[in-house]
C-alpha positions in Angstrom: 18.1 23.4 201.4 17.6 26.4 199.1 21.2 27.5 199.7 22.5 24.0 199.0 20.4 23.8 195.8 21.6 27.3 194.7 25.2 26.4 195.4 25.0 23.1 193.5 23.4 24.9 190.6 26.3 27.3 190.4 28.8 24.5 190.7 27.1 22.7 187.8 27.0 25.8 185.7 30.8 26.4 186.3 31.9 22.8 186.0 29.9 21.3 183.2 31.2 23.4 180.3 34.6 21.7 180.6 33.1 18.2 180.3 31.4 19.4 177.1 34.4 21.2 175.7 36.9 20.2 173.1 38.8 18.4 175.9 35.7 16.5 177.0 36.9 13.0 176.2 40.1 13.3 178.2 38.2 15.0 181.0 35.5 12.4 181.1 37.9 9.5 180.9 40.1 10.8 183.7 37.0 11.5 185.9 35.6 8.0 185.2 39.0 6.5 186.1 39.2 8.5 189.3 35.6 7.5 190.3 36.3 3.8 189.4 39.4 3.8 191.6 37.4 5.4 194.5 34.8 2.6 194.2 37.6 0.1 194.2 39.0 1.6 197.4 35.7 1.3 199.1 35.6 -2.4 198.0 39.1 -2.8 199.5 37.8 -1.3 202.8 34.9 -3.8 202.8 37.5 -6.7 202.4 39.6 -5.2 205.2 36.5 -5.1 207.4 35.8 -8.8 206.8 39.5 -9.6 207.2 39.5 -8.0 210.7 36.9 -10.5 211.8 38.9 -13.5 210.6 42.2 -12.1 211.8 41.1 -11.4 215.4 39.2 -14.6 215.6 42.4 -16.5 214.6 44.2 -14.7 217.4 41.5 -15.5 220.0 41.5 -19.2 218.9 45.4 -19.3 218.8 45.2 -20.7 215.2 48.7 -20.2 213.8 48.0 -21.5 210.3 45.0 -19.2 209.8 46.9 -16.3 211.3 49.7 -16.7 208.7 47.2 -17.0 205.8 45.4 -13.8 207.0 48.8 -11.9 207.2 49.4 -12.8 203.6 45.9 -11.8 202.6 46.5 -8.5 204.4 49.8 -8.0 202.4 47.8 -8.4 199.1 45.1 -6.1 200.3 47.6 -3.5 201.4 49.5 -3.6 198.1 46.3 -3.2 196.2 45.3 -0.3 198.4 48.6 1.4 197.9 48.6 1.0 194.1 45.0 2.3 193.9 45.7 5.3 196.1 48.9 6.2 194.2 47.2 6.1 190.8 44.1 7.8 192.0 46.2 10.7 193.2 48.1 10.8 189.9 45.0 10.7 187.8 43.2 13.2 190.0 46.1 15.7 189.7 46.2 15.1 185.9 42.4 15.9 185.7 42.9 19.0 187.9 45.5 20.6 185.7 43.6 19.9 182.5 40.4 21.2 184.0 42.1 24.3 185.5 43.9 25.0 182.2 40.6 25.0 180.3 38.8 27.1 182.9 41.7 29.6 183.0 41.6 29.9 179.2 37.9 30.3 179.3 37.9 33.0 182.0 40.8 34.9 180.4 39.0 34.8 177.1 35.8 36.3 178.6 37.7 38.8 180.7 39.9 40.1 177.9 37.2 40.1 175.2 36.0 43.4 173.8 37.6 45.5 176.6 35.5 43.8 179.2 38.4 44.1 181.7 38.4 47.8 181.2 34.6 48.3 181.5 34.5 46.2 184.7 36.8 48.9 186.3 34.6 51.7 185.0 31.5 50.3 186.6 33.2 49.8 189.9 31.9 46.2 189.9 31.9 44.0 193.0 34.1 41.4 191.3 37.2 42.7 193.0 40.7 41.4 192.1 39.9 39.4 188.9 43.5 38.3 188.9 43.0 36.3 192.1 39.7 34.8 190.9 41.4 33.5 187.7 44.4 32.1 189.6 43.7 31.1 193.2 39.9 30.7 193.0 40.0 28.6 189.8 42.7 26.4 191.3 40.8 26.0 194.6 37.5 25.4 192.8 38.9 22.5 190.7 40.8 20.9 193.6 38.0 21.3 196.2 35.2 20.2 193.8 37.0 17.0 193.1 38.0 16.4 196.7 34.5 17.1 198.1 32.7 15.4 195.2 34.8 12.2 195.5 34.5 12.3 199.3 30.7 12.5 199.1 30.6 9.7 196.5 32.8 7.6 198.7 30.6 8.3 201.7 27.5 7.2 199.9 29.0 4.0 198.5 30.6 3.3 201.9 27.3 3.8 203.6 25.4 1.3 201.4 28.3 -1.2 201.5 28.8 -1.2 205.3 25.2 -0.7 206.4 24.4 -4.2 205.2 27.4 -5.6 207.2 26.4 -3.5 210.3 22.8 -4.6 210.1 23.8 -8.3 210.1 26.2 -7.7 213.0 23.3 -6.0 214.9 21.4 -9.2 214.6 24.4 -11.3 215.6 25.2 -9.2 218.6 21.8 -8.0 220.0 21.7 -5.1 222.4 22.4 -6.6 225.9 21.2 -4.6 228.8 21.1 -5.7 232.4 21.4 -9.3 231.3 18.5 -9.1 228.9 18.7 -9.1 225.1 16.8 -6.2 223.7 15.8 -6.9 220.1 16.0 -3.8 217.9 16.6 -4.7 214.3 19.7 -2.9 213.0 20.2 -1.0 216.2 23.8 -0.3 215.4 22.7 1.4 212.1 20.1 3.5 213.9 22.7 4.4 216.5 25.1 5.6 213.8 22.4 7.5 212.1 21.2 9.3 215.3 24.9 10.1 216.2 25.6 11.5 212.7 22.4 13.7 212.6 23.3 15.1 216.0 26.8 15.8 214.9 25.9 17.4 211.6 23.3 19.7 213.1 25.7 21.0 215.7 28.5 21.3 213.2 26.4 23.5 210.9 25.3 25.6 213.8 28.8 26.2 215.0 30.5 26.5 211.6 28.0 28.4 209.4 29.7 31.8 209.8 32.9 30.3 208.2 31.5 30.7 204.7 31.3 34.4 204.8 34.5 34.7 206.8 36.4 32.7 204.2 34.9 34.8 201.4 36.1 38.0 203.1 39.5 36.5 203.9 40.2 35.8 200.2 39.0 39.3 199.3 41.2 41.0 202.0 44.2 38.8 201.0 43.9 39.7 197.4 43.4 43.4 198.1 46.5 43.4 200.3 48.6 41.6 197.6 47.3 44.0 194.9 48.4 47.1 196.8 51.8 45.6 197.4 52.1 45.2 193.6 51.0 48.8 193.2 53.8 50.0 195.5 56.3 48.0 193.5 55.0 49.3 190.2 55.1 52.9 191.4 58.2 52.7 193.6 60.0 55.7 191.9 57.1 58.1 192.5 56.8 56.9 196.1 60.5 57.4 196.7 60.5 60.8 195.1 57.7 62.0 197.3 59.1 60.3 200.4 55.8 58.4 200.6 57.2 55.3 202.3 55.6 56.2 205.6 52.2 56.8 204.1 52.4 53.6 202.1 53.5 51.6 205.1 50.4 53.0 207.0 48.1 52.1 204.1 49.5 48.6 203.7 49.4 47.9 207.4 45.8 49.2 207.5 44.9 46.7 204.7 46.8 43.9 206.4 44.9 44.8 209.6 41.7 43.7 207.8 43.5 40.4 206.9 44.5 39.9 210.5 41.2 40.9 212.0 39.2 38.6 209.8 41.8 35.8 210.4 41.2 36.2 214.2 37.5 35.8 213.6 38.2 32.6 211.5 40.5 31.3 214.3 37.8 31.8 217.0 35.1 30.1 214.9 37.5 27.3 213.8 38.6 26.7 217.4 35.0 26.1 218.4 34.3 23.9 215.3 37.5 21.9 215.8 36.7 21.4 219.5 33.4 19.9 218.7 34.4 17.8 215.6 37.5 16.4 217.5 35.3 15.4 220.4 32.8 14.0 218.1 35.4 11.9 216.2 37.0 10.6 219.4 33.7 9.7 220.9 32.8 7.8 217.7 35.8 5.4 218.3 34.4 4.1 221.6 30.6 4.2 220.9 30.4 0.9 218.9 32.5 -1.0 221.4 30.3 0.3 224.2 27.2 -0.9 222.4 28.5 -4.4 221.7 30.7 -5.0 224.8 27.9 -6.4 226.9 27.2 -9.1 224.2 30.9 -9.8 224.0 31.3 -10.3 227.7 28.2 -12.4 227.7 30.1 -14.6 225.3 27.5 -14.2 222.6 30.0 -13.0 220.0 33.8 -13.5 219.4 36.6 -10.9 219.5 36.6 -10.9 215.7 32.9 -10.0 215.6 33.5 -7.2 218.0 36.4 -5.7 216.1 34.5 -6.0 212.8 31.5 -4.3 214.4 33.8 -1.4 215.6 35.2 -1.0 212.1 31.9 -1.2 210.3 30.2 1.2 212.7 33.1 3.6 212.2 32.7 3.4 208.4 29.0 4.0 208.6 29.4 6.8 211.1 32.1 8.5 209.0 29.9 8.1 205.9 26.9 9.7 207.6 29.1 12.3 209.2 30.8 13.4 205.9 29.6 17.0 206.4 30.9 17.1 209.9 34.5 16.1 209.0 34.5 18.1 205.7 32.6 21.2 207.0 35.5 23.6 207.0 36.6 22.5 203.5 33.0 22.9 202.3 32.9 26.4 203.8 36.0 27.4 202.0 34.7 25.8 198.8 31.4 27.7 199.0 33.3 30.9 199.3 35.3 30.1 196.2 32.2 29.1 194.3 30.6 32.5 195.3 33.6 34.4 194.1 33.7 32.6 190.7 29.9 33.1 190.4 30.4 36.8 191.1 33.1 37.0 188.5 31.0 35.3 185.8 28.0 37.5 186.6 30.2 40.6 186.5 31.7 39.6 183.1 28.2 39.0 181.7 26.7 42.2 183.0 29.6 44.2 181.7 29.2 42.5 178.3 25.5 43.5 178.3 26.6 47.0 179.1 28.3 47.4 175.6 25.1 46.5 173.8 22.4 48.0 175.9 20.4 50.9 174.6 21.0 53.8 174.5 24.7 53.2 173.7 27.4 54.4 171.5 27.3 52.4 168.3 30.4 51.8 166.2 29.5 51.3 162.5 31.5 50.3 159.5 31.3 53.1 156.9 31.4 51.4 153.5 32.8 53.4 150.7 34.0 56.3 153.0 37.5 57.2 154.1 36.4 59.5 157.0 35.4 59.0 160.6 32.0 60.6 161.3 30.4 61.3 164.6 26.6 61.5 164.4 24.4 62.8 167.3 27.2 61.6 169.7 26.6 62.1 173.4 29.4 60.9 175.7 28.5 60.5 179.3 30.2 59.6 182.5 29.5 56.2 184.1 27.0 57.9 186.5 25.1 59.2 183.5 26.3 62.8 183.7 26.8 64.3 180.2 30.4 65.1 179.2 30.8 65.6 175.4 28.2 66.3 172.7 28.7 66.7 169.0 26.6 66.1 165.8 27.9 65.8 162.3 31.6 66.1 163.2 33.9 64.5 160.7 37.6 63.6 160.8 38.7 63.7 157.1 41.5 61.6 155.6 44.4 62.3 155.7 44.2 65.5 157.7 46.1 66.3 160.9 43.7 67.3 163.8 44.7 68.9 167.1 42.2 68.6 170.0 42.6 71.0 172.8 40.5 72.1 175.8 40.7 72.4 179.6 41.5 69.3 181.7 38.4 67.3 182.4 36.6 68.4 179.3 36.4 64.9 177.9 39.2 64.8 175.3 40.6 61.4 176.3 37.1 60.0 176.9 36.2 61.0 173.3 39.1 59.0 172.1 38.0 56.0 174.1 34.5 56.3 172.6 36.0 56.3 169.1 38.1 53.3 170.1 34.9 51.5 171.0 35.7 50.9 174.7 33.5 53.6 176.2 29.9 52.4 176.4 28.3 55.3 178.3 26.4 57.6 176.0 24.5 57.4 172.7 24.9 58.2 169.0 26.9 56.7 166.2 30.5 56.6 165.3 31.2 55.6 161.7 34.6 54.3 160.9 35.8 53.3 157.4 35.5 49.6 156.8 38.7 47.7 157.4 40.4 50.8 158.7 43.1 50.3 161.4 43.2 52.6 164.5 45.9 53.0 167.0 45.6 54.8 170.3 48.8 56.0 172.0 48.2 57.3 175.6 50.5 59.5 177.5 52.0 56.5 179.3 52.2 53.6 176.9 51.9 50.0 178.0 54.8 47.6 177.5 54.5 43.9 178.5 57.3 42.5 180.7 59.8 40.6 178.5 62.1 41.3 175.6 62.2 44.8 174.4 61.5 43.7 170.9 58.1 42.2 172.1 57.4 45.5 173.9 58.0 47.6 170.8 55.9 45.4 168.4 53.0 45.0 170.8 50.2 44.0 170.3 51.7 42.1 167.4 53.4 38.8 168.0 57.2 38.3 167.9 58.2 37.8 164.3 55.5 40.0 162.8 58.2 42.5 161.8 61.7 41.8 160.5 64.4 42.6 163.0 66.0 45.3 160.9 62.7 47.1 160.7 62.3 47.1 164.5 65.9 48.4 164.9 65.3 51.1 162.3 62.1 52.3 164.0 63.9 52.5 167.4 66.7 54.4 165.9 64.4 56.7 164.0 62.6 57.9 167.2 65.9 58.9 168.8 66.9 55.8 170.8 69.9 54.3 169.0 71.3 53.0 172.3 68.4 50.5 172.5 68.8 49.1 169.0 71.2 46.4 170.3 69.1 45.7 173.4 66.0 44.4 171.7 66.4 40.9 173.0 67.0 42.0 176.6 64.3 41.1 179.1 63.0 43.8 181.4 60.1 45.5 183.0 60.3 48.4 180.6 57.6 50.6 182.1 59.7 50.8 185.2 63.2 50.8 183.6 62.6 53.6 181.1 61.8 57.3 181.6 58.4 58.5 180.5 60.1 60.3 177.6 61.8 57.1 176.4 58.5 55.2 176.7 56.8 57.8 174.6 59.5 57.5 171.9 59.1 53.7 171.9 55.3 54.2 171.6 55.9 56.2 168.4 58.3 53.5 167.2 55.4 51.1 167.6 53.2 53.4 165.5 55.8 53.5 162.8 55.9 49.7 162.6 52.1 49.2 162.6 51.4 52.2 160.3 47.7 52.6 161.2 45.3 54.4 159.0 44.3 56.5 162.0 46.7 57.4 164.8 45.3 59.0 167.9 48.0 60.6 170.2 46.6 61.4 173.7 49.4 63.7 174.9 51.7 61.0 173.6 54.7 63.4 173.4 54.0 65.6 176.4 57.1 64.4 178.3 59.5 65.4 175.5 61.1 68.8 175.0 59.6 70.9 172.2 62.5 70.3 169.7 62.3 66.6 170.2 58.5 66.7 169.9 58.8 68.6 166.7 61.3 66.1 165.2 59.0 63.3 166.0 56.0 64.9 164.4 58.1 65.5 161.3 59.1 61.9 161.4 55.4 60.8 161.5 54.6 63.1 158.6 57.5 61.6 156.6 56.9 57.9 157.5 53.1 57.9 157.7 52.1 60.3 154.9 48.7 58.7 154.3 47.8 58.3 158.0 45.2 60.6 159.7 46.7 61.9 162.9 44.6 63.2 165.7 46.4 64.7 168.7 45.5 65.9 172.1 47.9 68.5 173.3 48.2 71.9 175.1 51.4 73.3 173.6 50.9 76.1 171.1 53.9 74.7 169.2 51.7 71.8 168.1 49.6 74.1 165.9 52.4 74.0 163.3 52.0 70.3 162.8 48.3 70.1 162.4 46.0 71.5 159.6 42.9 71.6 161.9 42.3 72.6 165.5 39.3 71.4 167.5 38.7 73.0 170.9 36.4 71.5 173.5 34.0 74.4 174.3 32.0 74.4 177.5 28.2 74.6 176.9 26.4 74.3 180.2 27.3 70.9 181.7 28.7 69.5 178.5 31.5 70.2 176.1 31.1 70.6 172.3 33.6 70.5 169.6 34.6 73.9 168.2 36.4 73.8 164.8 39.0 76.1 163.2 41.8 75.9 160.8 45.4 76.4 161.9 47.9 78.5 160.0 49.7 75.4 158.8 48.9 74.2 155.3 48.7 70.4 154.6 51.9 70.5 152.6 53.9 71.9 155.4 53.1 69.1 157.9 53.6 66.1 155.7 
């Protein structure tokens, strides 16, 4: 019961925000319509049950006129049932897509807010494969919640509707044993209840492991699919290294987990299906076995017997809802657990950014410089990495940051960007200043090249001639006429071409502070020099901070900062380059 209450509390927490959202009236209206139709379908079932008594009695009495009238009544009931079933499905699917759309927007907003998606990776959180949780798990949650919820509601209403009928039939057809009427009020109802309790208990005993098995199956499937995508994304590097055999082994190993867990599901499902199928088949004959002695004793008619069988089946199915829906409930609970884990991960990662001690980003009013005060940058495990106090990046100087690999240069950039939460101290950034970080491998969304160049701005943010001029200026005139061409540009372009387009992006956005994390490392030195001169010409007021290892970069920076090892941490050592500010602008 504690597990059930906990699951229902999670379902309530995930589901209720939609019905209080801006789309609440449409959602509530569709849900009310679906529930109303479900109740109407139960009413039709009750009418069908009563119709069975009259229909079979007419057959037993050879009453032609009554038979014909009952056939017409059946046609009306069947037509009503069909219309209700069609529109219930239509409205149910309409509600599903609206609900799923809202949940998807909600989860995407939380996941992509304030670099949460990045921090979740840093912490190694248990919420694996967020892409699957936002796609498959949200879809399954909405669909299964409605299916199971409506099924439970239908079972409850059916139970109360038919138990009255079955109680009356129990009195009309008393239990007849060895020629003696045994008076047990409502014995058919009690029989259905005992049968359902027995079936539910055994079903839970057999099927309980399916919850965890389904949870693991979804995780293994998502992990396998994710690694297939990684192979596709890195196909060139794999091909160059002849890594196909290694990748095949890795992928088959991951698929082995999928198959192994699936075999466990198969074994458990076989046992569960064997029991539930036996249970359902036995339920067909049980009511007739109970009332047959009374029928053959001519105490009831054929219509009463058929109505009793139908009513008993309805009550038994209502009481046995968890037996018939157990596998679906097991899958649903696994989905609920995964969405709950995703929500908890997003919230814990959000708290990570504001917990103390942390790296605080402050707006420096009236200042034009970036100032690092008592800054300590740590690794996720708490190990110290970079330390500095009173370090300032002045505007509009050119700063070159150097140091050995692993000394924390890129991590320092991430801290300044506000996405690295591990550490302490304060980073003051001029109010309303714009920062742009260009990594060694820039990101380009799949789609038109124009959208990739202007990212993260929307299409239309820059006039087409400006985009063309920027692409030409960075040395890619052959792409000036391909800006409307769709493509996966991170795969189609060489790393050098990607870095050139990254600088074209910087020319368009013209940030106040441009941080280049080895953003020209794949270019030859003459090309790199031309691009640095281009930046000095096009962005004369921008402050440029570069990470690089080439000595030729000294000529394009007025200040050099070296990461100096001091015990277990690195501090910033400062010196002037030989270049004068006038020579690099």
